[in-house]
N, C-alpha and C positions, 0 to 999 in steps of 0.2 A: 504494500500500500504506500501512500505518499501523504506528506503533510501539506502539499500544495493545495491552496483553497481558491486561488484566482489565477486565471490565464491572462497573458498579455500578448497582443498581436506582435508577431516577430518582425514583420517586414517594414517597420518604420526606418527612416533614413538616419543612421547613426552619424555622429560628428565626422565630417570629412568626406562622407560618401555622397555620391550623386550619380545620376545616369551617365554611363560611359566610362566611369572611373574604375580602376582595378587596383589590386593590392598584392604585393609579394608576401607570401606566407608559407611556412612549413606545415605540411599535413602528412599524416599516414593515409594512403588511399587504398581502396578495396576493389577496384574494377576487376582485378584478376584473382581476388581472394574468394574462392567458391564457397567456403564455409560461411563467410559473412554475408555474401549475396543470398545463400540459402536461408540464413536466419532472417534476413529482411523479408524474404518471400513468405516465410512461415508466419510473420507478423502482418501479412497483407490483410488478413481477415479482420484483425484488430483495428488496423488503420481504416478499414471500410466502415467500422462502427464509430470512428472518431472523426466526425465531420469538422471538428475544430482544428484539425491538423492537415496540412498539405504534405502528402507523402514525398520523400526524397527519392528521385529516380535512382535506380540501382547503380548506374554509372557514376553518380555523384555522391555516393556514400563516402564518408571521410571521418577522420579523427583529427581535430584541430590541435596543432602543436604550438607554434610561435610565429607571430608576425614580424615582418621587417619594416614595411612602409608602403605608401602608395607608389605606384609605378612611375607616376609623373614627378615624383619628388626624390626618387632613388636612382642614382646612376647605375647603369648596367655593370660598369667596372667594379663598383662597390658590391653588387650582388655576386659577381663572379668570385671576388675575394672571400665573401662570406661562405659561399659554397665550398671553396677549397679549405677554409678553416674548419667548417663543419665536417667535411669528409675526414680530415685528420683526427678530430676529436671523436667522432663516432666509430672510426676504425678500432678504437680501443675498447668499445663497448660491444659485448657479444649479442647476437640476436636474442630477442625477448619473447617468451611464451606468454600470451595474454588470454584472458577469459572475457568474453563480451556478453553482456546481458545479465539478468532479464530486463525487459523494458520497464521504464518508470515514466509517470507523468511529471513534466517539469513546467515551469511557468511559461516558457516559450517553445518547448520542444517535447516530443515523445522520444526519450533518449534511452540508449543502452549504456549503462556504466561499464567501464573497462578496468580490469584489475590485472596485475598488481600496480597500484598507483605509484609506489616507490620506484619501480623499474622504469615506468613511463616518464616520471618526473626526472629521472636520471638522464634519459634521452633528451628531454626538453632543456634541462640545465646545460647539457653539452652544446645544444644549438644556441642558447642564450649566451654562453661563454664565447662561442664562435663569433656571434654578432659583436660582442664587446671587444674581441680581439681586433676587429676591423674598424668599428665605429666609436668605441669607448663605452664604458658601462652606462653613462648617462643617456645613450641613444638606444638602449635596449628597452623596447616598449612592452606594455602589458605586465600584469602582476605576476610575481613568482609563484603565487598560489595556483594550484592546478587541479582540476577535476576532470580527468579524461573520460570522454564519452563519444558515442557514435549516435547521431540523430537520425531517427527513422522518418520524422515529420516535423514541420514547424507550424506554429499556431497562426491561424488566419483570422482570429477574433480576440476580443477582450471580454472577460466575464467570468462567472463562477466555474470552478474546475470540477464540481461534483459529478456532472454527467460523464465527463471524460474519465474520471477515476473509476466510476462504476462500470463503464464500458470495458476498460482495460482489465478490470478484475474478473470479467467473465471469460478471459482467455488464459490458456496455460502458459505459465512463465517458461521462457526458453533461453538457452545460452549456447555459445559455441566457443571453440578455441582456435587459435592460429598462432603462427610465429611471425613477429615483426622483424624483417630483415633489412628494411630500407625506409627512409623518409624522403618525401618529395617536396622540392621547392616549386610552388605553383604561382601562376599569375591568375588571381581570383577575381571574378566579376559576379555581381548580384543584381543585374538589371531586371531580370525576368522572374523575380520572386523565387529564385533558387540559386544555389551556389554552383557556379560553373567555372571551369579553369582550363588552362593549358599548362602542361608540365614544363618547367624551365630546366630542372636538373634533379638528380637524385644523389643521396648520400647513403652509403651502405654500412650497416653495423658489422663490426668485426672484420671488415675488409671483404665481406661476402659479395659475390658477383653472380 
C-alpha cells in the first residue's frame, strides 16, 4: 500500500524547460532488457485501470541517474570530457544485480522501486564525481539524495489518490531482476508528454563491453 493521498499532474513545465529544449542526463535504459519490458507488460492491466496515469511506452522505460544540463547551455566538448571521466570511474565498479518492483502509487508516477539503493547510489556518486572532475563540485546539479525507480506511468491529473491506490491493490505485486552493466548519457526531450531521447554515449561498469 502507499501513504500517498493526493496526485499531482506530472507534465507541468519545470524551471528551464520549454518546447524544443532538451537536456543531457545519465539514465539506465531498458529497451533491450527483456525482463523489465516483460514486467511492464505484466502491469499493463493495472495501468488500464489507472486512468490517472499515462503509460510509459516500452521503448522509453528508464531509471533516472544524474543530470548534466540543458543542451543549449552545455558545450559538447564538456560533455565528451564528462563521458571519459565517467567511463574511468565506472570501470572500477562491477556490474550490479538489481530487483525492480513491485509497483507503488506515487504523487506523480506509478513507479517500480529499485533495490539495492546503496549499489545504485554508488553508481550515481561515481557519475557525480565525474561531472565534478570536469566542471567542479559547484556545477554538479541535483540533490545527492537518491530514490531509484522505474516509472510505468505519469499522472495526467491532480486530485485524490484513493481511487488509484484501490485500483492498484486489486493487482498482484510483481518484481523482476536484471544486471546493470552500463549507463547511458542521453539527450532528453519532453515535448510530447513523454520522455524521449537519443543516446549520446555509454559508460560500462567494470570495463564490461
